[in-house]
N, C-alpha and C positions, 0 to 999 in steps of 0.2 A: 577266471569266471566268470561269465557271461551277466552284463548287465540285463535287464530287465526294466522293459520302455511300458510306459502305463498308454494302454491304449485311448483314445477320444473319440466318442462317436462324436457326426455331423450332427448339426443342427437343422433342424428347418425348418422358416417360420409359416406361422398358417396360412401368409396368403402365398407363399410356394406350395403348401399343401392344396391348396383348394384351386390352383393350377393346375396342380398336376392330375389331382381327381376331376375336376372340369373337363381336361384333356381327356382322359377314360369315357368320358361319357356321352363324344360325340362319335356319330355313326360309323359305322367299320371303324373304331379305335379298338386296337389289340392292350390290355394291359401291360404285355413283354414291350411294346410297341412304346408305347409311353415311356416307360421307364428307362428303357434304352436312351431314349430321345432328351432322357433330363437326366441321365447320368446315375439313376438309382436301382438301386433293385429290384422286382417285381413282387416280392413280397414283401416290400416294405409300401411298395402304392397298393396291393391288397388289401392290408390293414389298416391302412388308412381310409380307403372305401368302406371296409368294413365299418368303421368309427363311425364315418356318415352315414350312415344304414344304407349302403348301395351293394348288393351282390356279385358279387364277381365270378363269372365261369372261369376257364381255363385259357379261351381265346377271348371273351366279348363280355363287355359288363353292360349287366342289367341296369337301363335307367331308373327304373323304378321298381323298390325292392318287394311289392307285390307280383312283379310279373311271376314268380315262381310259385302262383298259388295251385294247388291242385283241381282241375278240371276235371269230374268222370267223364269218360267215354265208354256208351254200350256199342259192341260189337255185333252186331245181327248176325247170329249162322250161317252160313252158304252151304249151298250143295257143292258137291264135288265140277271142277269147271270141266266144261264140255269138250271133245277133244278125244283123242286116241295118245298112245306112247306109238311113237315108229322106233324101232329097233333095226340096223341091220347088221347080219350075223354072217361068219365068212368062217367056214371051214373047210378043210381038205380039199381046197377047191369047189366048195357048195356057196352060193350066195342067197340069202332068205330075207326078208325083208317083212317083218313082221308089224302088222298094227294093231295094238291092243286095247281096248277102252279103258279111261284112264280109271271110271270107279273101280275097277276089276286091276288093280294093281299089283295085291298083293298074291292074287293067281298068276299073275305073269312071272314074279319072282321064283315061284314055285315051280312053275314048269319050265323057265330058264335052267333054274339048278338039275331039273331031269334032262333037259336035253343036252346041256352042255357034259355029261357025265362018257 
């Protein structure tokens, strides 16, 4: 019968935790990179960041918790972009270049469908 060994969790000092958290707050630091450099799991580092009130994204750590505040943005409706659609058609040795206004794109679809039958 196999013996069961009791697994032990590693204990980390408060100074070590602060060192890791501070490393994550550096510009361009990634949680995964800091964790790897310190020989610990990235999920553990994310937990320490949450405990410090720091929000961690999957790639970068927000240095301030309020970085994720909602900011409403209003987008003014715009008109259709100027210009035209350019299509080159080749069929049975025939080549045609079509220029169609962007504003009439749905009509171009219908025209193409009829032409390709």
